[in-house]
N, C-alpha and C positions, 0 to 999 in steps of 0.2 A: 825597978825599971823606971826610967824617966818618961812618964806618959806624955809630957809636953812635946819632947823631941819625937816620940813615936807618932804622935798626932800630926806634927808638921811633916814628918817623913811620908806618912800615908797621904797627906794632902798633896805633896809634891808629885807622888806617883799618879794619883787620880787626875790631877790637873794636867800633868804631862800627857796622860792617855787621852783626855778629852781634846786637848789642843792638837795632838798628833792625828787622832782618828776623825777629827771633824765632828765631835759630839755636841757642839754648841748649835743652838738654833734660836730664832727670834719669833715671837708672836707680835701681832700688830694691832694696836688700839687706835681707833679713829679720833680725830679732832673734828668736832661738829660746830658749825656756825650756830650760835644760840638764837639767832633771829630767824634764819631760814630753815634750819634743820639739815642743811647740806653738809656732807662729809667733805672736808677740804684737805686733809692730810692724815698721816699715820705716824705713830711713834713705835720704834722698834724696842721691844722689851726682851732682854736677854734671858735665856733659859739653858740650864745644863741638862744632861741626860735624865729622863724620868726615872725616879726611884734611886738615883745616885745621891751620895752625900752633898754633891755640889749642884743639885737641881735648881736651887733658888739663885737669883742674881746676887743677893747679898753674900751668900756663901761663896759664890764664884769670885766676887770682888775681894772678899776677905782672904781667900786662899791665894789669890794673885798678889795681894799686898805682902802677905807673909813670905811668899816664895820669890818676890821680886820679879813677877811675871806679868805685871799689870799691862805693860805696853803690848805684850804678846796676846793677852786676852782681848784687849781693845782692838787690836788689828784683826783678830779672828771674828769678833763681833761685827765690826764694820764691814768686813768683806762678806760675811754671811748675809747681813741685811741688804747691802747694796746688790748682791746677786739675786736675792729674793725679789727685790723691787724691779729688777731688770726682767726676770723671767715670769713672775706672777702677774705682772701688769705690762705685758710686752707691747700692747697696742695703745696703751693709755698713759699719758703723762701723769706723774704722781709726785707728791711732796712727802719726803721721808724725814722724820726727826730721829736723830741718833744721840745717845748720851756719851759724854766724854768726861773722864776724871780730870780734875785740875792739874795734877802732876803730869799727866800725859800731854796736856795742852802746853805747859810751860817747858817741859824737859824732853819730850819725845814727839814733837809735832810732826817730824818727818814720817813717823809711822802712820799718822792720820792722813797726811797729804798724799802719801803713796797709795793708801787704800782709796781715797777719794778719786784719785786719777783713774780708777777702774770703773767708776760709775757710768751707767748708760746715759746717753744724751737726754732721754726723757725723764730722768730722775733728778728732781730738785732736792737739795739737802739742807736741813737746818740742824745746827749743832747745839745741843743743850749742855750747859755747865751749871754747877750749883753756886748759890750766892756765897757759900762759906769760903770760896777760893779768893775772893776779891781782896780782902785785907791782908792776906798772907803774902801775895806777890802781885801788887798792882801793876807794875810795869810789865811783868811777864804775861799776865792775863791780857792786858791791852794789846801787847805785841802779837800774842798768839791769835787773839780774836781778829786782829787786822789781817793776818796772813790767811785765816780761814775765809774772811770776806773777800780777799783778793782771789781766792779759789772758787768764789761763787756761792759761799755758804752764809746764810743769815745766822745770827746768834740768838739763842733762847736762854734766858736766865731762869733757872728752876728754883723751887722751894722758897720763893719770896714771901716773907712774913714769918719765917721761923725765927729770925732775929730782926726785929723791926729796925735796928740801927743800920742794917745793910741797905735800907732805902736810900741812904746817901750815895751809895755807889751806882745806883741805876743810871742817873744822868751821865755818869762818867763812862761806864761801859757802853751805854746807848744800845741795849739789846733791841733787836727787831721784834722779839716776842718776850713777854713777861708771864711766867707761870706762877700763879698764886698757890701757896701751900694749901693742901687739902683741908687742914684744920680750920682755915678761915671760913669755909663753907658752913661749919658747925657753930660758929660764933659771930654771926652776922650782926647781932645787936651789941656786941662788946665794943666799947669805945676804942680800944686798941686796934681791933679789926677794922673799924670804920676809918681810923687814921691811916692804916696801911693801905686800904683800898683807895682812899682819897689821894694819897701820894702817888700810887700807881696810875690812877686815872689821870692825874695831872700830867704825869710823864707821857702817858700814852697819847693824850690829846696833843701835846706839844710835838712829840716825835713821830706820830702816826704809827705807833706800835700796836701789835695785837696783845690782848690780855686773855690768858687761859685760866679757867677755873677747873681744878682737878677734883675728883671724887664725887661727881654728880651721879647719884643713884636713883633719885626719884624726881617726879615733876616739881615737887616743892624745892628740891635742891637746885633745879634749873632756875626757878624764880629767885632764889638766893643769889645765884651766880649773876643774874641780871642786875640785882641790887648792888653787887660788888663791882659792877662795871665790866664784866667779862664780855669779850666778843666771841670767844671760842670755849667749848667745854669738852671735857674728857670724863669718862666714867662708865659704870656698869649699866646706867640707864640705856646706853646704846650698845656697849660691847665690853666683854672682859678681856678681849684680845684673841685674835685668831691667826692661824697659819695661812692667811690669804690676804689679798688686797681687794676687797669688794669695790665695785664701781664708785668713783668719787668725782667731785667737781674740782677741776684743776684751776686754782687761782694763784698763779705764780707771783703776781704783783703784791700779794699780801705777805709774801715771805722773801722779798728781794733784799739782798745784802746791801747795806749802806755803809761803805768804808768811812772811817774817821778822816783819813787822808793826811795831809802835810802837817797837821797840828802836832802830831807825835814827834816831829823832827824840828819844830820851830821853837821859838821862845815866846812868852806871852806878849812882849812888846812888839815883836814882829807880826803878831796876829791882830793888832788893833784895827787895821784896815782903813779904808777911806771913810770920810764922813764923821770921824771922831776928832773933836777939837783937842789939840795937844797944848797943854799949859806948862808953865815953868814956876817952880817954887822951891824954897829951901827945905831941907829935911825936917826942921823943927815944926814947920806948918803942915807937913804931910803925916807926921806921927799921929795926930788926933784922928785923921781919916782912917788910918790903919786900925787904931783902937776901936773906932766906931764899927768897922766891919767885924771885928772880933765880938763886940757886944751884940751885933745883929745875929751872929751865929748862935750865941748863947740864948737869945730870946726866941729863936725860931720854934714853932710848934712841932715840926718834924726836924730833929737835929741834922744839920748839914755837915759836910766835911770842910776842913780848912787847910789850905796849902799856902805856904809862905816861902819866898826866896829872900835871903838876907845879904846877898853878895858874898860875905865872908862870915865864918863862924864867930869872928871877933865882935860882930854886931849883935850876936845872940847873947845879950848881956844878962846879968843876974835878975834884973827887973823883968826882962823878957822871959827868962826861965820860970819865974813865978807865975806870970800870966798864962804861959802856955801849959804849965802844969795843971792849972785850973781848967783851961780849955780842954785838955786831954781827958780830964775826969768826966767831962759832960758831953763831949762830942764823939761820934762814932769813929772818926779817923782824923788825925792831924799830922801834918808833916812840915818839916823845916829843911830847906836846902841852902847850901852855901859852900864855898871853898873851905876845906878842912872841917866840915860839919861831921860830928861823930854820929854813930848809928842811933843813939838815943840821947839827944841834947837836953831833954827834960823828961821826967817820968811820963811814959805813955806816948811820947812824941817820936814819930819815925823821922830819922835824920837821913839826909841825902847829901853826899859829898860831891861837889862839882869840881871839874877841872878848871884851872885858872884860865884856860883857853876857851871854855864854854861861854858863849855870849850871855847866857843867863847869869854868869858871875858878875855882870855889870848892871843887873836889873834888880829892882826891889819890887816885889809883887806879893799881894795878899789876895787870895781867891777864896770865896765862900760859895759853895755849890751844894744844893740839896733839892728836895722835891718841890719846895715852894720858895726857895731862896737862890738868887744868883747875883753876885756882886763882886767887883774886883777893883783894886788899886793896882795899876801897872805903871811903873816908873823906871826911867833909865838914868843912871848916874852920868852927869856931864863932865866928870873928871876934876872937880875942884879939889884943892889940897888944903883948904883952910879948916877951921873948927868943924867937927862932925855935924853939928846942928845947922851950920850955915851952908853945907854942901848943896849945890843946886841939882835939881832933877827936872827932867821933862816928864810929864805924867798925864794919865787919863784915869778917871773914875767912871766905871760903866756898870749898868745893870742889865745890859743886853745879854740875854741867856746864851745866845749863840757864841758871842765873843768870850764870855766867862767860861763856858764849857770848853772852848778851844784852848783857853789859857790853862785850865785844869788838866787837859790832856797833855799839854806841853810839859807841865811840871811833873805829873804822875808818871809820865814815860821815862823820867830820869831816876825814879826810885827803885833801885835794884833791891833784890831780896836781902834782908839782913842775915 
């Protein structure tokens, strides 16, 4: 007997029964302000029927993936938690955190938006996604997050610190809430943990984001959370999760969605804005500026991402391939865009092919963005037809984090999934 197929078959039956009969439920774990001790939000934690093979959330998610029912499971989970928030806290406004798998965000967002449309007016929603999703489909995650923000939902980035290189993506996604992985609480003296916490603290101060420490079980853990820069805490010190919404302090301004806006549809040069002095120079004088930004990325204490637009793949020459191969080996994410750019123009480099009609096809831009680094060269081709090195560009070099972040959004939004 093929036990693997038998197991899958049993899983299909059990999951179908649970989804059909409404066997899912959620318990709710509070978010506590680490300074005041006030409960300000709750996270919905999915559970299957007690005593069943699919009681745990991981078993449910694994079964849904195997049977291609993930969107159905997430629809049922969302509807269940939104209904609970509406009925268990009928006279009190409440902030509810819900978890979403990356594939649902990028491929079945309609399911999520339909469920969110059923939420009661007094229920504020924050959507959690995991950091592992970002490198896989940058443009899809950014677009999905933007649609959720348009629907009134802030974004929480979960499991930060599992892969320290993912710190580079935080200023790109711009989550309203950053959740530190629970292992960080046990390694507060580790230099790697200090580096992660410092990068998150820098982002939170700049963006006004909340920082959550998970896994707080004791008063000593709470002290460690304060050292890590947490503003909110979760853990057994306060609750293991209950089938109720105890009284809480409603602080909606702490979880307000902040859309990225027009940057996802613009080009870097279009985002320069007033107050920046535009200069003119031939290409051969701008190349050293570009290489200096690459060197800055390599020397950063917390490695940033690097995004570059080359107009056309023809300008991604062998010497560039060599440099970008080295960059890709040492940076968490690097991308190159241009007309006819192949999906991997150099080992480890994400390629993005532009339409000849795309305004970005006439721009030469290099963006370095990370926890402590923000710099960009943004140049526009003036259309000269002479030798390549003598071609004239109008350009701006900026270290303005707001402008650099917007330029990164404009470029990352064009990186379709390979």
